[in-house]
C-alpha positions in Angstrom: 191.0 -60.8 58.4 188.2 -60.1 56.0 184.5 -60.9 56.1 184.1 -61.9 52.5 180.4 -61.9 51.6 180.6 -62.7 47.9 183.2 -63.1 45.2 182.2 -61.6 41.8 183.5 -63.1 38.6 182.9 -62.8 34.9 181.7 -66.2 33.6 183.5 -65.6 30.3 186.7 -67.7 30.3 186.9 -68.1 34.1 185.8 -71.6 34.8 189.3 -72.8 35.6 189.3 -70.5 38.6 185.7 -70.2 39.5 184.6 -73.9 39.5 187.2 -74.9 42.1 186.3 -71.9 44.3 182.6 -72.9 44.2 183.4 -76.5 44.9 185.4 -75.3 48.0 182.3 -73.4 49.2 183.3 -69.9 48.4 180.2 -67.6 47.7 180.9 -66.9 44.0 178.4 -64.8 42.0 178.5 -64.4 38.2 178.6 -60.7 37.1 178.4 -60.6 33.3 180.4 -57.7 31.8 178.0 -55.9 29.5 175.6 -52.9 29.5 172.7 -54.8 31.0 174.7 -55.6 34.1 177.2 -52.7 34.4 175.4 -49.6 33.3 173.5 -48.8 36.5 176.6 -49.4 38.8 178.8 -47.4 36.4 176.5 -44.5 36.6 176.4 -44.9 40.4 180.2 -44.8 40.6 180.2 -41.5 38.6 177.5 -40.1 40.9 179.6 -41.1 44.0 182.7 -39.5 42.6 180.9 -36.3 41.5 179.3 -35.9 44.9 182.6 -36.6 46.8 181.0 -39.6 48.5 183.5 -42.2 47.2 186.3 -42.7 49.7 189.3 -44.6 48.4 191.9 -43.2 50.7 194.0 -41.9 47.8 195.0 -45.4 46.9 197.7 -45.1 44.2 196.7 -48.1 42.2 193.0 -47.1 42.1 194.0 -43.6 41.2 196.2 -45.0 38.4 193.4 -47.2 37.1 191.0 -44.2 37.1 193.4 -42.3 34.9 192.8 -44.8 32.1 189.0 -44.8 32.2 187.0 -44.3 29.0 183.2 -44.4 29.0 181.3 -46.2 26.4 177.7 -44.9 25.9 174.9 -46.6 24.0 171.6 -44.8 24.2 171.3 -44.1 28.0 173.6 -47.0 29.0 177.1 -46.5 30.3 180.0 -48.9 30.7 183.7 -48.3 31.2 185.8 -49.7 28.4 189.1 -51.4 29.1 192.3 -50.4 27.4 193.7 -52.7 24.7 196.1 -54.9 26.8 198.1 -55.9 23.7 199.0 -52.3 22.9 199.8 -50.9 26.3 200.0 -51.6 30.1 197.0 -49.5 31.1 194.6 -51.2 33.5 191.3 -50.4 35.0 190.9 -53.6 37.1 190.4 -51.8 40.4 187.6 -49.6 38.9 186.0 -52.7 37.3 186.1 -54.5 40.7 184.4 -51.4 42.3 181.7 -51.4 39.6 181.1 -55.2 40.1 180.8 -54.6 43.9 178.4 -51.7 43.3 176.3 -54.0 41.0 176.0 -56.5 43.8 175.2 -53.8 46.3 172.4 -52.4 44.1 171.0 -55.9 43.7 171.0 -56.6 47.4 169.5 -53.1 48.1 166.7 -53.8 45.7 165.8 -57.0 47.5 165.4 -55.1 50.8 163.2 -52.3 49.5 159.7 -52.4 50.8 157.2 -51.1 48.3 154.1 -49.4 49.8 151.1 -48.1 48.1 150.9 -50.8 45.5 147.9 -52.9 45.0 147.4 -56.0 43.0 145.1 -55.9 40.0 143.0 -58.8 39.2 
């Protein structure tokens, strides 16, 4: 039904689920949830939304998730902050999954870029 290329997971507190998946041969990739990993794909998501290049088919859950987004900025870094789960039922899980997927896409794209005009020094 689906051609799963990778399964992203946050290594924090996820070993109970991720270790058996890795042992079963699923392509699991750690995606740490911090500015270093998520700033660039979060900015890319905002760019795609602003340029109307993000198609989500009007999915009601993703639209609901987006209504709870808050951005956390530090210097020039951006990350979406999740709502306090103990205080309300707001969720951004669909957006977080999209940012994780964008992170992996950007990583894979950077591996396929051919740099020209560079010369080694030495």
